[in-house]
C-alpha positions as CSV (number, residue, x, y, z in Angstrom):
1,M,-128.3,-74.3,-36.9
2,A,-126.3,-72.9,-39.9
3,P,-126.3,-74.8,-43.1
4,V,-123.7,-77.2,-44.0
5,T,-121.9,-75.9,-47.1
6,T,-118.1,-76.6,-47.3
7,T,-116.4,-80.1,-47.6
8,G,-114.7,-79.5,-44.3
9,E,-118.2,-78.8,-42.7
10,R,-119.7,-81.9,-44.4
11,M,-116.8,-84.1,-43.0
12,H,-117.1,-82.5,-39.6
13,A,-120.9,-83.4,-39.4
14,L,-119.9,-87.0,-40.2
15,V,-117.6,-87.1,-37.5
16,E,-120.4,-85.8,-35.2
17,R,-122.8,-88.4,-36.3
18,L,-120.2,-91.2,-35.8
19,Y,-118.9,-89.9,-32.4
20,P,-121.7,-91.4,-30.1
21,L,-121.4,-95.1,-31.3
22,C,-119.3,-97.8,-29.2
23,R,-117.0,-99.2,-31.5
24,S,-114.3,-101.9,-30.9
25,I,-112.2,-104.2,-32.9
26,T,-115.4,-106.4,-33.5
27,G,-119.2,-105.9,-32.9
28,D,-122.3,-104.0,-33.7
29,G,-120.7,-100.6,-33.3
30,V,-118.3,-101.3,-36.3
31,R,-121.3,-102.6,-38.3
32,A,-123.3,-99.4,-37.5
33,T,-120.2,-97.1,-38.3
34,L,-119.9,-99.0,-41.6
35,E,-123.7,-98.7,-42.4
36,I,-123.3,-95.0,-42.1
37,V,-120.2,-94.7,-44.5
38,D,-122.2,-96.7,-46.8
39,E,-124.7,-93.8,-47.2
40,Y,-121.9,-91.9,-48.4
41,V,-119.8,-94.3,-50.5
42,P,-121.1,-98.0,-51.3
43,L,-118.9,-100.6,-49.3
44,Q,-118.6,-104.1,-49.6
45,V,-118.6,-105.6,-46.1
46,H,-116.9,-108.6,-45.2
47,E,-117.5,-110.8,-42.0
48,V,-114.8,-113.1,-41.0
49,P,-115.8,-115.9,-38.4
50,T,-114.3,-116.0,-34.8
51,G,-111.6,-118.5,-34.9
52,T,-110.3,-117.9,-38.3
53,Q,-106.6,-118.2,-38.6
54,V,-105.2,-115.0,-40.0
55,L,-101.5,-115.0,-40.7
56,D,-100.1,-115.4,-37.1
57,W,-103.5,-114.3,-35.4
58,T,-106.8,-115.6,-34.9
59,V,-110.0,-113.8,-35.2
60,P,-111.1,-113.1,-31.6
61,Q,-114.8,-113.6,-30.4
62,E,-117.1,-110.7,-31.1
63,W,-117.7,-108.3,-28.2
64,N,-121.1,-106.4,-27.9
65,I,-122.5,-104.3,-25.0
66,R,-125.7,-103.2,-24.1
67,D,-125.6,-101.2,-20.8
68,A,-123.0,-100.7,-18.1
69,Y,-122.7,-98.4,-15.0
70,I,-121.5,-98.1,-11.3
71,A,-124.3,-97.0,-8.9
72,D,-124.2,-95.5,-5.3
73,A,-126.4,-97.0,-2.7
74,S,-129.2,-94.5,-3.8
75,G,-129.1,-96.1,-7.1
76,H,-127.5,-93.0,-8.7
77,R,-125.2,-93.9,-11.6
78,V,-122.0,-92.4,-10.7
79,V,-120.5,-93.8,-14.0
80,D,-122.7,-94.6,-17.0
81,F,-122.0,-96.1,-20.0
82,A,-124.9,-94.2,-21.8
83,A,-123.2,-91.0,-21.1
84,S,-120.0,-92.0,-23.1
85,S,-118.8,-95.3,-24.8
86,L,-115.2,-94.6,-23.3
87,H,-116.5,-95.2,-19.7
88,V,-116.1,-99.0,-20.3
89,L,-112.8,-100.8,-20.5
90,G,-113.2,-102.1,-23.9
91,Y,-114.0,-105.6,-24.2
92,S,-115.0,-105.9,-20.7
93,V,-116.4,-109.4,-19.8
94,P,-119.9,-109.3,-18.2
95,V,-120.0,-108.7,-14.5
96,S,-123.1,-107.9,-12.2
97,A,-122.0,-107.6,-8.4
98,T,-121.9,-105.2,-5.3
99,M,-118.6,-104.4,-3.8
100,P,-117.0,-101.7,-1.5
101,L,-115.1,-99.0,-3.1
102,A,-111.7,-100.4,-2.0
103,E,-112.3,-103.5,-4.1
104,L,-113.8,-101.6,-6.9
105,R,-110.8,-99.4,-7.4
106,A,-108.6,-102.2,-8.8
107,H,-110.9,-101.8,-11.9
108,L,-111.0,-98.0,-12.4
109,H,-108.9,-96.3,-14.9
110,T,-108.2,-92.2,-14.4
111,L,-105.7,-89.7,-15.7
112,P,-104.7,-87.9,-12.7
113,D,-102.8,-85.3,-14.6
114,H,-105.9,-84.3,-16.3
115,P,-108.7,-84.9,-13.7
116,S,-111.5,-83.8,-15.7
117,W,-110.8,-86.1,-18.5
118,V,-111.9,-89.6,-19.1
119,P,-109.1,-92.3,-20.5
120,Y,-109.6,-94.6,-23.5
121,R,-108.6,-98.1,-22.3
122,T,-109.0,-101.7,-23.6
123,S,-108.5,-105.3,-22.8
124,Y,-108.9,-107.1,-26.2
125,Y,-107.0,-110.3,-25.5
126,R,-107.2,-110.8,-21.9
127,P,-110.5,-111.3,-20.0
128,E,-111.1,-108.5,-17.9
129,W,-113.7,-105.9,-17.0
130,G,-113.4,-102.3,-15.7
131,F,-114.5,-98.5,-16.0
132,C,-112.5,-95.5,-17.2
133,L,-113.7,-92.1,-15.4
134,A,-112.3,-88.6,-14.4
135,Q,-110.2,-88.5,-11.8
136,E,-112.5,-85.8,-10.0
137,T,-115.4,-88.1,-10.3
138,L,-113.5,-90.9,-8.4
139,D,-112.1,-88.3,-5.8
140,A,-115.6,-87.3,-4.9
141,L,-116.8,-91.0,-4.3
142,P,-117.3,-91.8,-0.7
143,D,-116.7,-95.2,0.8
144,G,-119.3,-97.7,0.7
145,E,-120.9,-100.3,-1.4
146,Y,-121.4,-99.9,-5.2
147,E,-123.3,-101.7,-7.5
148,V,-121.4,-102.7,-10.7
149,R,-122.8,-104.0,-13.8
150,V,-121.6,-104.5,-17.5
151,D,-124.2,-106.0,-19.5
152,S,-122.0,-107.3,-22.4
153,T,-121.4,-110.4,-24.4
154,L,-118.1,-112.1,-25.8
155,A,-119.1,-114.9,-28.1
156,D,-118.3,-116.5,-31.2
157,G,-119.2,-114.1,-34.1
158,H,-117.4,-112.2,-36.7
159,L,-114.9,-109.4,-37.4
160,T,-116.3,-106.9,-39.8
161,Y,-114.5,-104.7,-42.3
162,A,-115.4,-103.1,-45.4
163,E,-113.8,-102.0,-48.8
164,H,-114.7,-99.3,-51.4
165,V,-112.9,-99.6,-54.9
166,V,-112.8,-96.5,-57.2
167,P,-112.1,-98.2,-60.6
168,G,-109.1,-96.9,-62.6
169,Q,-107.4,-97.2,-66.0
170,V,-105.2,-100.1,-64.8
171,P,-105.7,-102.7,-62.4
172,D,-102.6,-101.8,-60.2
173,E,-103.9,-100.3,-57.0
174,V,-103.4,-97.9,-54.3
175,I,-104.9,-98.7,-50.9
176,V,-106.2,-95.9,-48.5
177,S,-106.6,-97.5,-45.1
178,C,-108.2,-96.2,-41.8
179,H,-109.1,-98.0,-38.6
180,V,-112.5,-98.1,-37.5
181,C,-112.3,-99.7,-34.1
182,H,-112.0,-96.7,-31.7
183,P,-115.2,-95.5,-29.9
184,S,-115.9,-91.9,-29.3
185,L,-112.4,-90.4,-30.2
186,A,-112.9,-87.7,-32.8
187,N,-109.4,-87.3,-34.2
188,D,-108.2,-90.9,-33.6
189,N,-109.9,-91.8,-36.0
190,L,-113.1,-90.6,-36.9
191,A,-111.5,-87.9,-38.8
192,G,-109.6,-90.4,-40.8
193,I,-112.6,-92.3,-41.6
194,A,-114.4,-88.9,-42.8
195,V,-111.4,-87.7,-44.9
196,A,-111.2,-91.3,-46.5
197,T,-114.8,-91.2,-47.4
198,F,-114.8,-87.7,-49.0
199,L,-111.5,-88.6,-50.7
200,A,-113.3,-91.8,-52.3
201,R,-116.0,-89.5,-53.3
202,A,-113.5,-87.0,-55.1
203,L,-111.7,-89.7,-56.6
204,A,-115.0,-91.1,-58.5
205,E,-115.6,-87.8,-60.0
206,R,-112.9,-88.6,-62.6
207,T,-111.4,-91.8,-64.0
208,P,-108.0,-92.1,-62.0
209,Y,-105.0,-94.0,-63.5
210,Y,-104.7,-96.3,-60.7
211,T,-107.4,-98.4,-59.0
212,Y,-108.1,-97.1,-55.4
213,R,-109.0,-99.6,-52.7
214,F,-110.3,-97.9,-49.5
215,I,-110.1,-100.3,-46.6
216,F,-112.1,-99.5,-43.3
217,A,-111.1,-102.0,-40.8
218,P,-110.3,-102.5,-36.9
219,G,-106.8,-101.6,-36.3
220,T,-104.1,-104.2,-36.2
221,I,-106.2,-107.3,-36.4
222,G,-108.3,-105.8,-39.3
223,A,-105.4,-104.9,-41.3
224,I,-103.8,-108.3,-40.6
225,T,-107.0,-110.1,-41.6
226,W,-107.3,-108.1,-44.9
227,L,-103.6,-109.0,-45.8
228,A,-104.3,-112.5,-44.9
229,R,-107.4,-112.7,-47.0
230,N,-105.7,-110.7,-50.0
231,R,-102.6,-112.4,-50.5
232,E,-103.1,-112.8,-54.2
233,R,-104.1,-109.3,-54.8
234,V,-101.2,-107.8,-52.7
235,G,-99.0,-107.9,-55.7
236,R,-101.2,-105.2,-57.3
237,V,-100.7,-102.8,-54.7
238,K,-98.2,-100.3,-55.9
239,H,-98.6,-97.5,-53.3
240,G,-100.4,-97.0,-50.3
241,L,-101.6,-94.3,-47.6
242,V,-102.8,-95.0,-43.9
243,L,-105.0,-91.9,-42.7
244,A,-105.0,-91.3,-38.9
245,C,-105.4,-88.2,-36.7
246,A,-106.4,-86.5,-39.7
247,G,-108.3,-83.6,-38.1
248,D,-106.7,-81.6,-35.3
249,R,-105.3,-78.1,-35.7
250,G,-101.3,-79.1,-35.7
251,H,-99.4,-79.1,-39.0
252,L,-99.4,-82.3,-41.4
253,T,-97.0,-85.2,-40.9
254,Y,-95.8,-87.9,-43.1
255,K,-94.2,-90.8,-41.9
256,R,-92.6,-92.8,-44.7
257,S,-93.0,-96.4,-45.8
258,R,-90.4,-99.1,-44.4
259,R,-88.7,-98.7,-47.5
260,G,-88.1,-95.2,-47.2
261,D,-87.8,-94.2,-50.7
262,A,-91.1,-95.7,-52.0
263,E,-92.8,-93.7,-54.6
264,I,-95.3,-92.7,-52.5
265,D,-92.9,-91.4,-50.0
266,R,-91.4,-89.1,-52.8
267,V,-94.8,-88.0,-53.8
268,M,-95.8,-86.9,-50.2
269,R,-92.4,-85.1,-49.7
270,H,-92.7,-83.2,-52.9
271,V,-96.4,-82.3,-52.6
272,L,-95.9,-80.9,-49.0
273,R,-92.7,-79.0,-49.9
274,A,-94.3,-77.4,-53.0
275,S,-97.3,-76.3,-51.2
276,E,-95.1,-74.6,-48.5
277,R,-97.6,-76.1,-45.8
278,P,-95.7,-76.4,-42.5
279,H,-95.1,-80.1,-42.2
280,D,-93.0,-82.8,-41.0
281,V,-91.6,-86.0,-42.9
282,T,-90.5,-88.5,-40.5
283,G,-88.8,-92.0,-40.8
284,F,-90.5,-95.2,-40.5
285,T,-91.0,-97.1,-37.1
286,P,-92.6,-100.3,-36.6
287,Y,-95.0,-98.8,-34.0
288,G,-98.0,-96.5,-34.8
289,Y,-100.9,-97.4,-37.1
290,D,-101.5,-100.2,-39.9
291,E,-98.7,-99.1,-41.8
292,R,-96.7,-101.4,-39.9
293,Q,-98.8,-104.2,-41.2
294,Y,-98.8,-103.2,-44.7
295,C,-95.0,-102.6,-44.5
296,S,-94.3,-105.7,-42.5
297,P,-91.0,-107.7,-44.3
298,G,-93.2,-110.5,-45.9
299,F,-95.4,-108.0,-47.5
300,D,-93.0,-104.8,-47.8
301,L,-95.6,-102.7,-49.5
302,G,-95.0,-98.9,-50.4
303,V,-97.7,-97.7,-47.9
304,G,-96.9,-94.5,-45.6
305,S,-99.0,-92.6,-42.9
306,L,-100.5,-89.3,-43.1
307,S,-101.6,-87.4,-40.1
308,R,-101.7,-84.1,-38.4
309,T,-100.3,-84.4,-35.0
310,P,-99.1,-88.0,-34.8
311,Y,-100.6,-90.4,-32.4
312,A,-99.7,-89.7,-28.8
313,G,-98.3,-86.4,-29.7
314,Y,-101.0,-84.3,-28.2
315,P,-102.4,-84.4,-24.6
316,E,-105.9,-85.4,-25.6
317,Y,-105.0,-88.4,-27.4
318,H,-107.1,-91.6,-26.3
319,T,-109.1,-89.3,-24.0
320,S,-112.6,-87.8,-23.6
321,A,-110.9,-84.5,-24.7
322,D,-110.6,-86.1,-28.2
323,D,-114.3,-84.7,-28.9
324,P,-115.7,-83.2,-32.2
325,G,-114.7,-79.7,-30.8
326,F,-111.0,-80.9,-31.0
327,V,-111.3,-81.4,-34.7
328,S,-111.9,-78.6,-37.3
329,P,-113.5,-78.6,-40.7
330,E,-110.8,-76.6,-41.9
331,A,-108.0,-79.1,-40.9
332,M,-109.8,-82.0,-42.3
333,E,-110.3,-80.0,-45.4
334,D,-106.6,-79.4,-45.8
335,T,-105.8,-83.1,-45.0
336,L,-108.1,-83.9,-48.0
337,A,-106.7,-81.4,-50.3
338,V,-103.1,-83.0,-49.6
339,C,-104.3,-86.4,-50.2
340,R,-106.1,-85.1,-53.7
341,E,-102.7,-83.3,-54.7
342,A,-100.7,-86.3,-53.8
343,F,-102.6,-88.8,-55.8
344,A,-102.9,-86.4,-58.7
345,V,-99.2,-86.5,-59.0
346,L,-99.2,-90.3,-58.2
347,D,-101.6,-90.8,-61.0
348,R,-99.5,-88.6,-63.8
349,N,-95.9,-89.8,-62.7
350,R,-95.1,-91.7,-65.8
351,R,-91.9,-92.8,-67.4
352,Y,-91.6,-91.9,-71.1
353,V,-89.1,-92.6,-73.8
354,N,-88.0,-89.9,-76.1
355,L,-88.9,-90.8,-79.6
356,S,-86.5,-88.3,-81.3
357,P,-83.3,-88.7,-78.9
358,Y,-80.7,-87.6,-81.1
359,G,-80.3,-84.2,-80.7
360,E,-83.0,-81.8,-79.6
361,P,-86.1,-82.2,-81.7
362,Q,-87.5,-78.9,-83.5
363,L,-90.2,-77.9,-81.4
364,G,-91.2,-74.8,-83.3
365,R,-92.1,-76.7,-86.6
366,R,-94.6,-78.9,-84.5
367,G,-96.4,-75.9,-83.1
368,L,-95.3,-76.4,-79.5
369,Y,-93.8,-73.2,-79.4
370,D,-96.7,-71.4,-80.5
371,A,-98.8,-73.3,-78.2
372,L,-97.0,-71.6,-75.4
373,G,-98.0,-68.0,-77.0
374,G,-99.7,-65.7,-74.5
375,R,-99.1,-67.9,-71.4
376,S,-97.5,-66.1,-68.4
377,D,-95.3,-69.2,-67.8
378,T,-94.1,-69.5,-71.5
379,Q,-90.3,-69.5,-70.3
380,Q,-91.0,-72.1,-67.7
381,A,-93.0,-74.2,-69.7
382,Q,-90.7,-74.0,-72.6
383,M,-88.1,-75.1,-69.8
384,A,-90.3,-78.1,-68.8
385,M,-90.6,-79.5,-72.4
386,L,-86.8,-79.5,-72.6
387,W,-86.4,-81.2,-69.3
388,V,-88.9,-83.8,-70.2
389,L,-87.4,-84.8,-73.4
390,S,-83.9,-84.8,-71.7
391,L,-85.0,-87.3,-68.9
392,S,-87.5,-89.2,-71.0
393,D,-85.1,-92.4,-71.1
394,G,-87.4,-94.8,-69.7
395,E,-85.8,-94.5,-66.3
396,H,-86.9,-91.2,-65.0
397,G,-90.3,-90.4,-64.3
398,L,-92.2,-87.0,-64.3
399,L,-91.4,-86.7,-60.6
400,D,-87.8,-87.0,-61.3
401,V,-88.1,-84.2,-63.8
402,A,-89.9,-82.0,-61.4
403,E,-87.4,-82.4,-58.5
404,R,-84.4,-82.1,-60.7
405,S,-85.6,-79.1,-62.6
406,G,-87.2,-77.4,-59.8
407,L,-90.3,-76.9,-61.8
408,P,-93.8,-77.4,-60.5
409,F,-95.1,-80.9,-61.3
410,D,-98.3,-79.6,-63.0
411,T,-95.9,-77.7,-65.5
412,V,-93.9,-80.7,-66.3
413,A,-96.9,-83.0,-66.6
414,A,-98.6,-80.7,-69.1
415,A,-95.2,-80.3,-71.0
416,A,-95.3,-84.3,-71.1
417,D,-98.9,-84.2,-72.5
418,A,-97.9,-81.7,-75.2
419,L,-95.0,-83.9,-76.2
420,R,-96.8,-86.9,-76.4
421,D,-99.4,-85.5,-78.4
422,A,-96.9,-84.2,-80.8
423,G,-95.5,-87.8,-81.1
424,L,-92.2,-86.9,-79.3
425,I,-92.3,-89.2,-76.5
426,K,-94.4,-92.3,-75.5
427,A,-95.1,-93.8,-72.1
């Protein structure tokens, strides 16, 4: 086996390690997933008891599964949970029975249009049992009696989620959220977990301006639970990003927050456009991942969503074809790079006040022109200083300067640093 050398390869190795685990909205699979992530970044794990009221929802009973199969008359397992966690309908109640194929069919789920793939199906809030299998497997089953067994438990327990915090210079927060409830699906959402994990590690290498809170929670009910338990903290959340479908080979897609013009929306649009990567920026819709919980009207947080090919936008979505081979180290590394670029802009996007606003201050006698000598972008850097001075009125941020001037954000930020150090502007 070749040594793992790049960050993308390390993220892919994490995806491969997490892939076999059976995850759901509750249960030991979530805990096992978080234990592995905790090896990369320390997590604070929260256990919320069954029956806890969380906004308009109630924490459900905890589901765990040990084994499940369909066996023919000879005892051969024609469908086996041990081969893939996708083979069982998520949250299946226990069953132990023998029945004819004609009766069993009502509990079987396939994808006729993709006969070799196994679908991902759940029944979280309605007691049911079932199996998912390839259509070609079902077509090959002869009539007869089959032993059906789901060795699961559905009982009072807990919903589990975790947080990792990268302390910043200010208590205002940026949240980064990904769901941890899907079983063996590599893009949706193990790639999101991997990118979030390595993003947290990268941010910890410096002291960011904002405090970054990473939330690893089951989809929908997990985000709702976090919001219900953190209503006092929500006011600190200034920006946010949901990561999902972060590893396929499609180009990047950013979905704007419900506000549509939140600072994170502007930053992501600017970074994607400036990078000249192929990308799409789409409007908000109240369907998708947990951005719809964070953006719900009562909270109205500035939280967008970053993915590559969006949910349901690729045939492999919610099927066994979404395996580790479907995601690539290069794609995950690219997603990570965009996140890092965006948060670098977010962290430096200050509003300044010009301390010498009456006429243009003399930059030469302050050594600011001399400081540019020898730079290949001297003229650009000089223009950046003039633009920063012009728009440092306490109302425009550096992103406004970059967008209005057409100059690179890094050049604008460097100019602001120089002007601040010279005592010409202040935040």
